[in-house]
C-alpha positions in Angstrom: -21.1 67.9 -75.0 -18.7 67.7 -77.8 -18.9 67.5 -81.6 -21.4 64.6 -81.5 -24.1 67.0 -80.2 -23.0 70.2 -81.9 -25.9 70.3 -84.3 -28.7 69.8 -81.7 -31.1 72.6 -80.8 -30.7 74.1 -77.4 -33.8 72.2 -76.1 -32.6 68.9 -77.6 -29.2 69.4 -76.1 -30.7 69.9 -72.7 -32.7 66.7 -73.1 -29.5 64.8 -73.9 -27.7 66.4 -71.0 -30.5 65.5 -68.5 -30.5 61.9 -69.9 -26.8 61.6 -69.4 -27.1 62.8 -65.8 -29.8 60.2 -65.2 -27.7 57.4 -66.6 -24.7 58.5 -64.5 -26.9 58.5 -61.4 -28.2 55.1 -62.2 -24.7 53.7 -62.5 -23.7 55.3 -59.3 -26.7 53.9 -57.5 -26.0 50.4 -58.8 -22.4 50.6 -57.7 -23.4 51.8 -54.2 -26.1 49.0 -53.9 -23.6 46.4 -55.1 -21.2 47.5 -52.4 -23.9 47.5 -49.7 -23.6 51.2 -49.1 -26.7 53.1 -48.0 -27.4 56.3 -49.9 -30.1 58.9 -50.5 -30.8 60.9 -53.7 -31.9 64.4 -52.9 -33.6 66.7 -55.4 -35.0 66.1 -58.8 -37.8 67.2 -61.0 -41.4 66.8 -60.1 
């Protein structure tokens, strides 16, 4: 995660990592939708 997150606890670091993945997935979904490409997201929590 780099120096920016070096002082976070393990659990806080995991929360940051999960949020970064969610943000990346959101950007990917938006790009696919804008291009008119059908997609499916598989997996996830819950």
